C-alpha positions in Angstrom: 109.6 106.7 90.4 108.6 104.6 93.5 108.4 100.8 93.1 104.7 100.7 93.9 104.1 103.2 91.1 106.2 101.1 88.7 104.2 98.0 89.7 100.9 99.9 89.2 102.0 101.2 85.8 103.0 97.7 84.7 99.7 96.3 85.8 97.8 99.1 84.1 99.8 98.5 80.9 98.8 94.8 81.0 95.1 95.9 81.5 95.4 98.2 78.4 96.8 95.3 76.4 94.0 92.9 77.5 91.3 95.6 76.9 92.3 95.8 73.2 91.3 92.1 72.9 88.0 92.4 74.9 84.6 93.5 73.7 83.2 96.8 75.2 81.4 96.1 78.4 83.8 93.4 79.6 86.9 95.6 79.7 88.7 96.0 83.0 88.7 99.5 84.5 92.1 100.9 85.6 91.2 101.5 89.2 92.4 99.7 92.3 89.0 98.3 93.2 88.3 97.1 89.6 87.1 93.5 90.1 89.1 90.8 88.2 88.0 87.3 88.9 85.5 85.6 91.2 81.9 86.5 91.9 82.2 90.2 91.1 84.8 89.8 88.2 83.8 90.3 84.6 86.6 88.3 83.1 86.2 84.8 81.6 88.8 82.4 82.8 90.8 82.6 79.5 90.8 86.4 79.6 91.9 86.2 83.2 94.8 83.9 82.3 95.8 86.3 79.5 95.8 89.2 81.9 98.0 87.3 84.4 100.4 86.4 81.6 100.5 90.1 80.5 101.1 91.3 84.0 104.0 88.8 84.4 105.5 89.9 81.2 105.3 93.7 82.1 106.6 93.2 85.6 109.5 91.0 84.5 110.4 93.6 81.8 110.1 96.5 84.3 112.1 94.9 87.1 114.4 92.7 85.1 113.2 89.6 86.9 111.6 86.3 86.1 108.7 85.9 88.6 105.7 83.7 88.2 102.5 85.1 89.5 100.3 82.1 89.6 101.8 79.3 91.6 100.7 76.6 94.1 101.1 79.0 97.1 98.1 81.0 95.8 95.7 78.2 96.7 96.6 78.5 100.4 96.0 82.2 100.6 92.9 83.2 102.5 92.2 86.3 100.4 92.7 85.9 96.7 95.2 88.3 95.2 93.1 88.3 92.1 90.0 89.9 93.6 90.8 93.3 92.2 93.6 95.3 90.8 94.5 96.6 94.3 95.0 93.1 95.8 97.0 92.1 92.7 99.3 95.1 93.1 99.8 94.3 96.8 100.5 90.7 96.0 103.1 91.7 93.4 104.8 94.0 95.9 105.0 91.1 98.3 106.3 88.7 95.6 109.0 91.1 94.4 110.1 91.8 98.0 110.4 88.1 98.7 112.5 87.7 95.5 114.8 90.5 96.7 113.9 92.7 93.8 112.5 95.6 95.9 
């Protein structure tokens, strides 16, 4: 399985995990353009943090690494990697490449 598929599956598994804790109507769709956080996102900040922690856990388990998704570098990014699932997956690919995992 390609690395981008592995990342996507890990992110979708984290979404599944989060969705079990959310009421219907606020759940995150498993599609690349599903909004996460910001003006179009449905998640409250606590739910968003929970999702990011789940994603970190799944990615670290899948790739045997210990990355941190949310760090101070995010504040300097022009486009938030948390806009939707697609931007999150792209950011994870970039992060794992930088770490030498991919």
